[in-house]
C-alpha positions as CSV (number, residue, x, y, z in Angstrom):
1,M,12.8,-88.6,36.0
2,P,13.7,-89.7,39.5
3,D,14.5,-86.2,40.7
4,E,11.1,-84.8,39.7
5,K,10.0,-82.1,42.1
6,R,6.4,-82.1,43.3
7,F,4.4,-78.9,43.2
8,L,2.7,-78.0,46.4
9,S,0.0,-75.4,46.2
10,I,-0.5,-72.9,49.0
11,V,-4.3,-73.0,48.5
12,P,-5.8,-76.5,48.1
13,P,-7.6,-77.0,44.7
14,E,-10.9,-77.9,46.4
15,S,-11.1,-74.6,48.3
16,T,-13.1,-71.6,47.1
17,M,-11.8,-68.1,47.4
18,P,-14.0,-65.0,47.2
19,E,-13.3,-62.8,44.2
20,F,-14.6,-59.6,45.8
21,T,-14.2,-58.8,49.5
22,L,-15.4,-55.7,51.4
23,R,-11.7,-54.8,52.1
24,A,-10.8,-55.0,48.4
25,V,-13.8,-53.0,47.2
26,L,-13.3,-50.2,49.8
27,L,-9.6,-50.0,49.1
28,G,-10.4,-49.8,45.3
29,V,-12.9,-47.0,45.9
30,V,-10.6,-45.0,48.1
31,M,-7.7,-45.4,45.7
32,A,-9.9,-44.4,42.7
33,V,-11.0,-41.2,44.5
34,I,-7.5,-40.2,45.5
35,M,-5.8,-41.1,42.1
36,G,-8.7,-39.6,40.1
37,A,-8.5,-36.3,42.0
38,A,-4.7,-36.2,41.7
39,N,-4.9,-37.0,38.0
40,A,-7.5,-34.3,37.4
41,Y,-5.5,-31.7,39.3
42,L,-2.3,-32.6,37.4
43,G,-4.3,-32.4,34.1
44,L,-5.7,-29.0,34.9
45,K,-2.5,-27.6,36.4
46,A,0.2,-28.9,34.1
47,G,-1.8,-29.9,31.0
48,M,-0.8,-33.5,31.1
49,T,-2.0,-36.6,33.0
50,I,-0.4,-39.9,34.2
51,A,-1.3,-43.5,33.9
52,A,-2.6,-43.9,37.4
53,T,-3.6,-47.6,37.0
54,Y,0.0,-48.9,37.5
55,T,0.6,-46.6,40.5
56,T,-2.7,-47.6,42.0
57,A,-2.1,-51.3,41.5
58,V,1.3,-51.2,43.2
59,I,0.0,-49.1,46.1
60,G,-3.1,-51.3,46.5
61,M,-1.1,-54.5,46.6
62,A,1.3,-53.1,49.1
63,V,-1.6,-51.9,51.4
64,L,-3.3,-55.3,51.2
65,K,0.0,-57.1,52.1
66,M,0.5,-54.8,55.1
67,M,-3.0,-55.4,56.3
68,G,-2.4,-59.2,56.3
69,G,-4.9,-61.9,55.9
70,S,-4.4,-62.4,52.1
71,L,-2.2,-64.5,49.9
72,L,-0.1,-61.6,48.8
């Protein structure tokens, strides 16, 4: 195929990326405390809880993107 497009990666294959960073761990702990408290309050007040994992993941990715310095 003469029109074959070549894939260019943003991160070179030979580079290593840290899996856990201080920023990610601190954000995870803060979000876990906030969403855990909100979920416990809602459970005690209304008698039902929510799946906080999806909400936390979306908010966490948005915060990391706003902070900059990541591939998001």
